[in-house]
N, C-alpha and C positions, 0 to 999 in steps of 0.2 A: 504494499500499500504506500509506503513512503517513497519508493522509486517512482511510483506513479504521480505522486504529488509533485515531485521535481522533474518529471518527464524524462526520467533516466532509465535506460535499459539495465539489465543484469550485467551484460557484457561491459557496458560503459563504466558501471560501478566497479567491476573487478579490475578493469584496465587502469581506471583512476587510482585505485587502492595500490596497485602494482606500481604505477608511476610514482606515488608517494612513498615507495619503499615499504609498503604494507604496514605503515604507521601513520600516526596523526601527522597531518600537514603542518602543524606548528610545533608540537614538542618532539615528534618523531617516535613516540612510544607506540610499540605494537600491542595488539590485544588479540588473544586466540579466539575470543567470541566476536564473529563478524558482525552480529546484530548491534554491537556497541556503537558504531560509528554514527556520528550525526553529519547529515548532509547540510553543509554550511552554504547559505546564500546570502546575497546582499539584500538587506531588509529595505533599503531605500528603493529598490526595483519592485520587489513583491512583498507584500505584508507577511509577517511570520504566520498569521492565521488563515492565509489564503488556502483554499481547498486544493488548487492546483496552481503551480507557479509557472512562469514563462519557460522555465528550464535554462534560460540564457545567463541567469545571475547566479548559478552555482559557483562557489569558489573552490571547495575542497571537502575532504572527509576529515572530521575532527573527533577527538575523544571528548567525552562529556565535560571534563573540567575545562578544557581549552575552549569550548564552545559556549558553555553556559556561565563560566566564570570569567576567564582571562579575556576573551573577545567581546562578550557582551559588555563587560566593564570598560574595556578600552575604547570601543566605538562611542561610548556615551561621554567620553573625555573631549574637552575642546581640542580642536585640531593642533593648536600650539603646545599642548601638553602630551601629545602622542609621540614620544621619543624612543619607544622600544623598537630597535631595529628588527628583531624577530617578527614581531606583529606587523610592523610596516612593510617588510618584505613579503609577508603572506598576503597582506591586503592589496599591495601593488602589483604582485605577480602570483596570483592564485593558481594552484596546481590545475584546476579545471581549465583555465584558459591555455596552459601549455598542452594539455591533453587535447583540447579542441584544435589547437594549432597543428598537432602531430597527426590528427585524423584527416586534416584537409590536404596535408601533404602526401598521403597514401595514394 
């Protein structure tokens, strides 16, 4: 159901996770339980409570702490206070964008 919400296929999900080294796109921690990953998307594009998103605003697969604590907190900060390179790198160059770019080159 969550794949459908983000207009994502099982193959795309598996390929994105592999592109991320089978770990969280921010902290890199791997989890043996595949159902733990949160599909992160840009909430400025599609609201978090949308039944189905556009699918173009997906950023990556995150572990629960990175999605619900780190990134949620960070995005609420004024832009001038967003000084963490790790999070800025993720937001500026999300894995899904890299994944989609590689799909177009095939």
